[in-house]
C-alpha positions in Angstrom: 165.9 96.7 60.8 166.4 96.4 64.5 165.4 100.1 65.1 162.2 99.6 63.1 161.2 96.6 65.1 161.6 98.5 68.4 159.5 101.3 67.1 156.7 98.9 66.1 156.9 97.2 69.5 156.5 100.6 71.2 153.4 101.5 69.1 151.8 98.1 69.8 152.5 98.4 73.6 151.0 101.9 73.7 147.9 100.6 71.9 147.4 97.8 74.3 147.7 100.2 77.3 145.2 102.6 75.8 142.7 99.8 75.0 143.0 98.4 78.6 142.3 101.9 80.0 139.3 102.3 77.8 137.8 98.9 78.9 138.4 99.8 82.5 136.7 103.1 82.2 133.8 101.6 80.4 133.3 99.0 83.2 133.5 101.7 85.9 131.0 103.9 84.0 128.6 101.0 83.6 128.8 100.1 87.3 128.0 103.7 88.3 125.0 104.0 85.9 123.7 100.6 87.0 123.2 101.8 90.5 126.2 100.4 92.3 126.8 102.1 95.6 124.6 104.6 97.5 123.5 107.8 95.8 124.2 111.2 97.3 121.5 113.8 98.0 122.1 115.3 94.6 121.4 111.9 92.8 117.7 112.2 92.2 114.8 111.2 89.9 111.4 112.7 89.4 108.7 110.2 90.4 106.6 108.3 88.0 104.3 106.2 90.2 102.7 103.1 88.7 100.1 101.3 90.9 101.0 97.7 91.5 99.1 94.5 92.2 97.2 93.8 95.4 98.8 92.5 98.6 97.3 90.6 101.5 96.6 91.9 105.0 99.8 92.9 106.7 102.0 92.2 103.7 105.0 94.5 103.4 106.3 95.4 99.9 109.7 94.4 98.5 112.6 96.8 99.3 114.5 98.8 96.7 117.6 96.8 97.6 118.9 94.6 100.5 122.2 93.4 101.7 123.0 91.1 104.6 122.8 93.9 107.0 121.0 96.8 105.3 117.9 97.8 103.3 117.9 100.7 100.9 114.7 102.6 100.1 113.7 105.8 98.4 112.2 108.8 100.1 110.5 111.6 98.1 110.8 115.4 98.9 110.2 118.6 97.0 113.1 120.4 95.4 112.8 123.8 93.7 109.6 123.2 91.7 106.5 125.3 92.3 104.4 122.3 91.3 103.1 120.7 94.5 102.9 117.3 92.8 106.5 117.4 91.6 108.8 115.4 94.0 112.2 113.9 93.7 113.8 110.9 95.3 116.7 110.5 97.7 118.0 107.1 98.9 118.1 106.1 102.5 119.9 103.0 103.9 118.5 101.5 107.1 119.3 98.4 109.1 118.0 95.3 107.3 114.2 95.0 107.7 111.3 92.9 106.5 109.1 96.0 106.5 110.7 98.3 104.0 107.5 100.4 103.4 107.3 101.2 107.2 111.0 102.0 107.1 110.6 104.4 104.1 107.7 106.2 105.7 109.6 106.6 108.9 112.5 108.1 107.0 110.1 110.5 105.2 108.6 111.7 108.5 112.1 112.6 109.8 112.4 115.1 106.9 115.4 116.0 104.8 118.8 115.6 106.3 121.0 118.7 106.8 122.9 117.8 103.6 119.7 117.3 101.7 118.4 120.6 102.7 121.6 122.2 101.7 121.1 120.6 98.3 117.7 122.2 98.0 115.3 119.5 99.3 112.3 120.8 101.3 109.4 119.2 103.1 106.7 119.8 105.8 108.3 116.8 107.5 111.2 117.4 109.9 112.7 116.3 113.2 109.4 117.4 114.9 107.4 114.8 112.9 109.9 112.0 113.3 108.5 109.0 115.0 104.8 109.9 114.6 103.9 106.9 112.5 101.7 104.5 114.6 101.5 101.7 112.1 101.4 100.9 108.4 99.0 98.1 107.2 98.8 96.9 103.6 95.5 95.2 102.8 94.4 94.2 99.3 96.7 96.7 97.7 95.8 99.6 99.9 98.4 101.1 102.3 96.8 102.4 105.5 99.2 104.7 107.3 98.1 105.8 110.7 99.9 108.8 112.4 99.8 110.7 115.7 97.9 114.0 115.3 100.1 116.3 113.2 97.7 119.2 113.0 99.5 121.4 115.6 103.0 120.5 114.3 102.5 121.4 110.7 99.4 123.6 110.5 100.3 125.1 107.1 99.7 121.8 105.4 96.0 122.6 105.4 96.4 125.1 102.6 95.5 124.0 99.0 99.2 123.9 98.1 100.2 122.4 101.4 97.8 119.5 101.3 98.8 118.6 97.7 102.5 118.8 98.6 102.1 116.7 101.7 100.1 114.0 99.9 102.6 114.0 97.0 105.5 113.1 99.3 103.5 110.5 101.2 102.0 108.9 98.0 105.3 108.7 96.1 107.1 107.2 99.1 104.6 104.5 99.5 103.7 103.8 95.9 107.3 103.1 95.0 106.4 99.6 96.2 104.7 97.4 93.6 102.2 96.0 96.1 100.7 99.4 96.9 98.2 100.8 94.4 96.4 103.3 96.7 96.7 104.9 100.1 94.6 105.9 103.1 95.9 108.2 105.9 94.5 108.7 109.4 95.2 110.3 112.8 94.8 107.8 115.6 92.8 105.5 113.2 90.5 108.3 112.2 90.7 108.9 108.4 88.0 111.7 108.6 90.2 113.7 111.0 93.2 113.5 108.6 91.3 114.5 105.4 89.2 117.1 107.1 92.5 118.7 108.3 93.6 119.0 104.7 90.1 120.3 103.7 89.5 117.3 101.4 86.7 114.8 101.1 87.5 111.6 102.9 87.9 108.7 100.5 85.7 105.6 101.2 87.5 103.3 103.6 87.0 99.6 103.2 88.8 96.8 104.9 89.1 94.9 108.2 91.8 97.0 109.9 91.4 99.6 112.7 91.1 102.5 110.3 88.3 100.8 108.5 86.6 100.0 111.8 86.6 103.6 113.0 85.3 104.7 109.6 82.4 102.2 109.7 81.5 103.5 113.2 81.6 107.1 112.1 79.5 106.4 109.1 76.9 104.6 111.2 76.7 107.5 113.7 76.3 110.0 110.9 73.8 108.1 108.7 71.7 106.4 111.3 72.0 108.3 114.6 72.6 111.8 113.3 75.9 112.3 115.2 77.9 114.0 112.5 81.0 115.2 114.2 82.2 113.0 117.0 85.6 113.5 118.6 88.2 111.3 120.1 87.5 108.0 118.4 89.2 105.1 120.0 89.4 101.5 118.5 89.9 98.3 120.5 89.6 94.6 119.7 87.3 92.7 122.0 87.3 89.2 120.4 88.5 87.3 117.4 86.1 89.1 115.1 84.7 91.8 117.3 85.8 95.4 118.1 84.5 98.5 119.8 84.9 102.2 118.9 84.5 104.9 121.6 83.3 108.3 120.4 82.6 111.5 122.3 80.6 114.7 121.6 82.5 117.9 121.4 82.5 120.8 123.9 82.2 124.4 122.7 86.0 124.5 122.1 85.9 121.3 120.1 87.5 119.1 122.8 86.1 115.6 123.4 83.7 115.3 126.3 85.0 112.1 127.9 82.1 111.8 130.4 79.6 111.3 127.5 81.0 108.3 125.7 79.1 106.3 123.2 80.5 102.8 122.3 79.8 101.4 118.8 80.1 97.6 118.5 81.5 96.1 115.3 81.7 92.6 113.8 84.4 91.8 111.2 83.3 90.1 108.0 85.5 88.7 105.2 86.1 92.2 103.7 84.6 94.8 106.0 83.2 95.7 109.4 79.5 95.8 110.2 77.9 97.7 113.1 76.0 95.5 115.5 74.9 98.2 118.0 75.8 101.3 120.0 75.4 102.0 123.7 75.9 104.7 126.3 75.9 104.0 130.1 73.3 106.7 130.8 70.6 105.2 128.5 69.9 101.5 129.2 67.3 99.9 127.0 65.3 96.9 128.3 62.8 96.8 125.5 63.0 96.2 122.6 65.6 93.5 122.9 68.4 93.2 120.3 67.2 91.6 117.0 63.6 91.5 118.3 60.8 91.6 115.7 58.9 94.7 116.4 55.5 96.1 115.3 53.8 99.5 115.5 53.1 100.9 118.0 56.5 100.0 119.5 56.7 99.6 123.2 60.0 101.0 124.7 61.3 100.6 128.3 64.5 101.2 130.2 66.4 103.7 132.4 68.0 107.0 131.6 69.8 110.0 132.9 69.6 112.9 130.4 69.2 116.7 130.2 65.8 117.4 131.7 65.3 113.6 131.6 64.3 113.7 127.9 65.4 110.9 125.5 64.5 111.2 121.8 63.4 107.9 120.2 63.6 107.2 116.5 62.6 104.1 114.5 64.7 103.9 111.4 64.8 101.5 108.5 66.6 100.9 105.2 70.3 100.6 104.4 72.6 102.8 106.5 73.5 105.2 103.6 69.9 105.8 102.8 68.2 105.2 106.1 64.5 106.4 106.4 62.8 107.7 109.6 59.7 105.5 110.1 58.6 107.1 113.4 59.7 109.2 116.3 58.8 110.3 119.8 60.3 110.8 123.2 60.3 109.3 126.7 61.3 110.8 130.1 63.8 109.3 132.5 65.7 111.2 135.1 67.4 114.6 134.9 69.3 114.3 138.2 69.8 110.6 138.6 68.9 107.6 136.4 65.2 106.9 136.4 62.9 104.4 134.6 61.2 105.4 131.3 58.4 103.7 129.4 56.4 104.6 126.4 55.4 103.8 122.8 56.2 105.0 119.4 54.1 104.5 116.2 55.9 104.0 112.9 55.2 103.0 109.3 55.5 99.2 109.0 58.2 97.8 106.8 57.8 94.0 106.9 60.9 91.7 106.5 63.3 94.6 106.8 66.0 95.3 109.4 66.2 98.6 111.2 67.2 100.4 114.3 65.6 102.0 117.3 67.8 104.9 118.4 67.6 106.4 121.9 69.5 109.7 122.1 70.2 112.5 124.5 70.5 115.9 122.7 72.8 118.8 123.6 71.2 121.6 125.5 73.5 124.0 123.6 72.6 123.3 120.0 70.3 120.2 119.9 73.0 117.9 118.4 73.1 114.3 119.4 75.1 114.1 122.6 75.2 110.3 123.3 73.0 107.4 122.3 72.0 103.8 122.5 71.0 102.0 119.2 69.2 98.7 119.2 69.0 96.6 116.0 65.5 95.2 115.2 63.5 93.4 112.6 60.1 94.8 111.4 56.9 92.7 111.5 53.4 93.6 110.2 51.6 96.4 112.0 49.3 95.6 114.8 47.1 98.6 114.1 
């Protein structure tokens, strides 16, 4: 009887030990699968990006995870697939930050680590592109990421596969945050420069940040003034709701001609920028005055220094995207020094409509607009 009791006790004891081991293993397995700890470069997941709700100006999204001293975010690279849109995530832990999207983008621009590359991760981004993020702004659900010019660092990204691969990594890294539903990228605030580099159509840029301001200036110059390919755009704030954008024509090799600057003036509204005028130092307009009501024939007067002294004058009306030429002519200033000009231009009257009078110097090389002054006006009834 005593022997049988000891055997039963041994069996019961063994069962208790095995049960405890099973419970411990289950708890450990649950902790690993639930995301406890930092994943290694081989712990990855294919992206499935879902746009989130809007955020306000300057709002930073919520990080993946945060401790008292660190923030963990995901960064997306390519790994083995021939599909340019197929990217996989690695986790990066950075010092605690209230700007996790900026931190994630900074980690992406640094490229895969040595261990990640050994595990098969690839990217156009590397140590050469680290630190090239100027700023990240989130406005109404749109993330505006502005970079230094990367065209000379990663020229192969302009191929069809390269552009898709580059955008896949950028978009996945930013859209992991629920407050980012779409993205706009730019070089030195110029979105057209970024998307032209990738041989893509520039998406419409709306908003009240610097990238939207440069875009508004470029659209005005193209639609109203006929300056379709300016170089070296530079944005600066000049008041609470005012800004200026400096643009330059291009030399034969494409470099900006800094001596021929045109400055576009902007006013910030509740949701976008509007153009209030444009000016170059070599074409000074005294008449018509800004916001004057003008009739045909229009009297023009001022001073100019231009190639052979010639300044082309156009009277334009209608919305900027569908502007109509109402009349045109030319005046003559100085070709060697600034000299007075005076003349008149007849145009088709458009009562109660806003418009522009554009004074432009054209390139001696190809006739493109070199620099200009644009004056906003209102149209009155014709005096003819």
